[in-house]
C-alpha positions as CSV (number, residue, x, y, z in Angstrom):
1,M,72.9,92.2,-74.6
2,T,75.9,92.5,-77.2
3,A,75.4,95.7,-79.8
4,I,76.9,94.8,-83.3
5,G,78.3,97.5,-85.8
6,V,77.9,95.7,-89.2
7,L,79.3,96.5,-92.5
8,D,78.5,94.9,-96.1
9,I,81.6,95.9,-98.3
10,G,80.4,96.1,-102.0
11,G,81.8,97.1,-105.1
12,T,78.9,100.0,-105.9
13,S,78.5,100.5,-101.8
14,I,79.6,100.3,-98.5
15,K,76.6,99.4,-96.3
16,P,76.8,100.2,-92.3
17,G,73.9,98.8,-89.6
18,W,73.4,98.0,-86.1
19,Y,72.6,94.6,-84.7
20,S,71.3,93.2,-81.7
21,E,69.5,89.8,-80.7
22,V,66.9,91.8,-79.2
23,K,66.1,94.8,-81.7
24,G,67.3,93.1,-84.7
25,L,69.0,94.5,-87.7
26,I,68.8,98.5,-88.3
27,A,69.9,99.1,-91.8
28,L,71.6,102.4,-92.2
29,A,72.1,105.0,-95.2
30,R,74.9,103.4,-97.1
31,V,78.2,104.9,-98.7
32,R,78.9,105.0,-102.2
33,T,82.0,103.0,-102.6
34,P,84.9,105.1,-104.1
35,T,85.2,104.3,-108.2
36,D,88.2,106.7,-108.5
37,S,91.4,108.0,-107.3
38,A,90.9,111.8,-108.8
39,N,90.8,113.3,-105.0
40,G,93.6,110.9,-103.5
41,S,95.2,107.7,-103.6
42,P,92.9,104.5,-103.7
43,A,93.6,103.8,-100.2
44,E,93.1,107.1,-99.1
45,R,89.8,107.2,-101.0
46,L,88.5,103.8,-99.6
47,T,89.7,104.9,-95.7
48,E,87.4,108.1,-95.7
49,S,84.5,106.1,-97.3
50,L,84.9,103.4,-94.4
51,R,84.9,106.2,-91.8
52,E,82.0,107.9,-92.8
53,A,79.9,104.4,-93.2
54,I,81.3,103.3,-89.3
55,D,80.6,107.6,-88.3
56,V,77.0,106.5,-89.6
57,I,76.5,103.7,-87.1
58,K,78.3,105.0,-84.5
59,T,75.7,108.2,-84.8
60,H,73.1,105.6,-84.5
61,E,73.6,103.7,-81.5
62,A,77.2,102.7,-79.7
63,F,78.3,99.2,-80.4
64,D,80.7,96.6,-78.5
65,V,82.4,95.0,-81.7
66,L,82.2,95.5,-85.5
67,G,81.3,92.5,-87.8
68,V,82.5,92.6,-91.6
69,A,81.4,90.9,-94.8
70,S,84.2,91.8,-97.5
71,P,85.1,90.4,-100.9
72,G,88.3,88.7,-100.6
73,P,90.7,86.7,-101.3
74,F,92.7,87.6,-97.9
75,T,96.6,87.7,-98.6
76,T,97.3,87.4,-94.5
77,S,96.4,85.4,-91.4
78,R,92.5,85.7,-90.4
79,E,93.6,87.5,-87.3
80,R,94.6,90.4,-89.6
81,P,93.3,90.0,-93.1
82,E,94.7,92.4,-96.0
83,L,92.8,92.7,-98.8
84,S,94.3,91.7,-102.3
85,P,93.4,94.0,-105.2
86,F,93.8,91.3,-107.8
87,G,90.5,89.5,-107.9
88,H,88.9,92.1,-105.4
89,A,85.4,93.5,-106.1
90,I,86.3,97.2,-105.0
91,Q,86.8,99.1,-108.3
92,I,89.0,101.7,-106.6
93,L,91.8,99.2,-105.7
94,Q,91.6,97.4,-109.0
95,K,92.0,100.8,-110.7
96,A,95.6,101.5,-108.7
97,D,98.3,102.5,-111.2
98,N,100.5,100.6,-107.9
99,P,98.1,98.0,-106.2
100,T,99.3,97.1,-102.9
101,D,97.3,94.8,-100.1
102,F,95.0,97.3,-98.5
103,P,95.2,96.6,-94.6
104,L,91.5,96.4,-94.2
105,F,91.8,95.1,-90.3
106,D,94.1,97.9,-88.8
107,V,92.0,100.9,-90.9
108,L,88.6,99.5,-89.2
109,F,90.3,99.0,-86.0
110,Q,91.6,102.4,-85.8
111,L,88.4,103.8,-86.9
112,A,85.9,101.7,-84.6
113,N,87.9,101.2,-81.9
114,V,86.4,97.9,-81.1
115,P,87.0,94.3,-82.0
116,V,86.7,93.7,-85.6
117,I,85.8,90.3,-87.2
118,I,85.9,90.1,-90.7
119,A,84.9,87.1,-93.1
120,N,84.6,86.7,-96.8
121,D,81.5,88.0,-98.2
122,A,80.3,84.8,-99.7
123,V,80.9,82.9,-96.4
124,A,79.4,85.7,-94.2
125,N,75.9,85.7,-96.9
126,L,76.0,81.8,-96.1
127,K,76.2,82.0,-92.8
128,A,73.0,84.5,-92.5
129,E,71.0,82.1,-94.9
130,Q,71.7,79.4,-92.5
131,R,70.8,81.5,-89.8
132,F,68.2,83.8,-90.9
133,G,66.9,82.4,-94.3
134,E,67.1,79.5,-97.2
135,G,69.6,77.6,-95.2
136,R,67.8,76.7,-91.9
137,R,67.6,73.3,-91.5
138,I,69.9,72.6,-94.7
139,A,72.9,71.0,-93.9
140,N,74.4,70.6,-97.8
141,L,74.0,74.3,-98.6
142,A,75.6,76.4,-101.2
143,L,75.6,80.0,-102.1
144,L,75.9,81.7,-105.4
145,I,76.4,85.7,-105.0
146,F,75.7,87.5,-108.5
147,G,76.7,91.3,-108.1
148,T,79.0,93.7,-108.8
149,G,81.7,90.6,-108.5
150,I,80.9,87.1,-108.4
151,G,81.3,84.5,-105.6
152,Y,80.7,80.7,-104.5
153,V,80.7,79.0,-101.2
154,A,79.4,75.6,-99.9
155,C,78.4,73.2,-96.6
156,E,78.6,69.9,-96.4
157,G,77.4,68.6,-93.2
158,N,77.1,71.7,-91.7
159,V,81.1,72.3,-92.5
160,M,81.9,75.0,-94.3
161,C,83.8,74.3,-97.6
162,V,86.2,76.4,-99.4
163,D,86.0,77.1,-102.9
164,G,85.2,73.8,-104.6
165,F,88.8,73.4,-105.8
166,G,90.1,72.7,-102.2
167,N,91.7,76.4,-102.3
168,G,91.2,77.7,-98.8
169,P,91.1,78.8,-96.0
170,E,88.9,81.3,-97.6
171,P,86.9,80.9,-100.8
172,A,88.3,83.4,-103.2
173,E,86.1,86.2,-104.7
174,T,87.2,85.9,-108.1
175,W,87.2,81.9,-108.1
176,I,87.4,81.3,-112.0
177,E,87.9,83.2,-114.9
178,E,84.3,82.3,-117.0
179,L,82.3,84.0,-114.0
180,G,84.5,87.1,-114.3
181,M,84.0,86.9,-118.1
182,T,80.5,86.4,-117.5
183,F,80.1,89.4,-115.5
184,E,82.3,92.0,-117.8
185,Y,81.1,90.9,-121.3
186,A,77.6,89.1,-120.9
187,T,75.7,91.1,-118.3
188,G,77.0,94.7,-117.6
189,G,76.5,94.4,-114.4
190,P,74.6,96.6,-112.5
191,G,73.6,98.4,-115.2
192,L,71.8,95.3,-116.8
193,A,69.7,95.2,-113.3
194,K,68.6,98.3,-113.3
195,R,67.3,97.9,-116.8
196,F,66.0,94.3,-115.8
197,G,63.6,96.2,-113.2
198,R,62.0,98.3,-115.7
199,D,61.7,97.3,-119.3
200,P,64.3,94.9,-120.6
201,S,65.3,94.8,-124.1
202,A,65.4,91.3,-126.2
203,G,69.5,92.1,-126.2
204,D,68.9,92.6,-122.3
205,V,66.9,89.0,-122.1
206,E,69.6,87.5,-124.0
207,M,72.2,88.3,-121.9
208,A,71.1,87.6,-118.6
209,T,70.0,84.2,-119.9
210,F,74.1,84.0,-120.9
211,A,75.3,84.7,-117.4
212,A,72.8,81.9,-115.8
213,T,73.6,79.5,-118.7
214,V,77.4,79.8,-118.0
215,H,77.1,79.9,-114.2
216,G,75.3,76.7,-114.3
217,S,77.9,75.2,-116.4
218,V,80.6,75.7,-114.1
219,I,79.3,75.4,-111.0
220,A,77.5,72.4,-111.7
221,P,80.7,70.0,-110.6
222,L,81.0,71.9,-107.3
223,L,77.4,71.4,-106.2
224,A,77.7,67.7,-107.0
225,R,81.3,67.4,-105.1
226,T,79.5,69.0,-102.0
227,H,76.2,66.9,-102.3
228,A,74.4,70.0,-102.0
229,K,70.3,69.9,-101.4
230,R,70.1,73.8,-101.9
231,L,71.4,76.1,-103.9
232,V,70.7,79.9,-102.8
233,T,71.3,83.0,-105.0
234,T,72.1,86.3,-103.9
235,G,73.8,89.8,-104.7
236,G,72.5,92.9,-106.1
237,V,72.2,92.0,-109.9
238,A,70.5,87.9,-108.8
239,D,68.4,89.8,-106.8
240,R,67.0,92.1,-109.7
241,L,66.6,89.5,-112.2
242,G,64.7,87.5,-109.9
243,D,62.8,84.5,-110.7
244,F,64.2,84.8,-114.6
245,Y,67.9,84.4,-113.7
246,T,67.3,81.5,-111.1
247,D,64.8,79.7,-113.7
248,A,67.6,80.2,-116.4
249,L,70.2,78.8,-114.0
250,K,67.8,75.6,-113.1
251,Q,67.4,74.7,-116.5
252,S,71.4,75.4,-117.1
253,L,72.2,72.9,-114.2
254,A,69.7,70.1,-115.8
255,Q,72.1,69.7,-118.2
256,Y,74.8,68.7,-116.5
257,M,73.3,67.2,-113.4
258,D,71.4,64.0,-112.6
259,V,69.8,65.7,-109.7
260,V,69.5,69.4,-109.8
261,P,69.4,71.0,-106.1
262,D,66.6,73.0,-104.9
263,V,67.5,76.7,-106.1
264,R,66.1,79.6,-104.7
265,Q,66.8,83.3,-104.3
266,S,67.2,84.6,-101.3
267,R,64.7,86.3,-99.2
268,L,67.1,88.5,-97.2
269,H,67.6,90.7,-100.3
270,G,69.8,94.0,-99.8
271,D,70.2,92.7,-95.6
272,V,72.2,89.1,-96.5
273,G,75.4,91.2,-96.4
274,L,74.6,92.6,-93.2
275,L,73.0,89.8,-91.1
276,G,76.1,87.7,-92.5
277,A,78.4,90.1,-90.9
278,A,76.5,90.2,-87.4
279,C,76.7,86.4,-87.6
280,V,80.6,86.4,-88.1
281,A,80.9,88.5,-85.1
282,M,78.5,86.5,-83.2
283,D,80.1,83.0,-84.0
284,A,83.5,84.7,-82.9
285,E,81.8,85.5,-79.5
286,Y,80.2,82.3,-79.0
287,S,83.2,80.1,-79.9
288,A,85.7,82.5,-77.7
């Protein structure tokens, strides 16, 4: 039985976990993603947060391999990926005075001392949906992440596609400017999500509707290009907005598509990234 340590790296938190095909997923206490460099350089702060997250896994149980779901894009080979701060959802890298590529593979390998398998978070999440969630038995599947960052990926005939524009080999996290603008100016991100779960104001409803409207207008041609049969929404903001967001997204897509794919919210919720990281590690093991 292979024991897999898993990390889901996000803009607000780094989620650690442990997975085996016998015991399933065990989600562990998350670590806050650093958002400033007051007590060290951005790279130092991020390294310490990753160290804390891996220590949480080690304290729980030993593992043979580390699977990681992380925002991208990656700037070097897939064997030794480095994170580009331009378009990376981790805020501390975006705020660096002189941002440089962060050697994610090297840092994690030194901290975990086991083989490390890293994938773009959108790709990892889609793999999780294919294996555990709404993507089972769906050949042409698309996934939209709406969280601290925005991501999109699709597969056609069970073959992983790139970001919808022919760019590769991995889909870029900030793959189109309009989505980034929607997140920054039209939604307020996680703050909106928290308010929406309690007592949303009319302004919150308007912003959430606008976000879904813009998202639909941007991804409609991408969905058509890969003949998507189903679109799964995931991410912290999408989860909090729930049916309101998916319903508004459907209405937006209907304005641009003759046949709208089946739009569903992920049932894996906060575990989707951890399960995706496990899938990435399992796929690497089985293909070795």
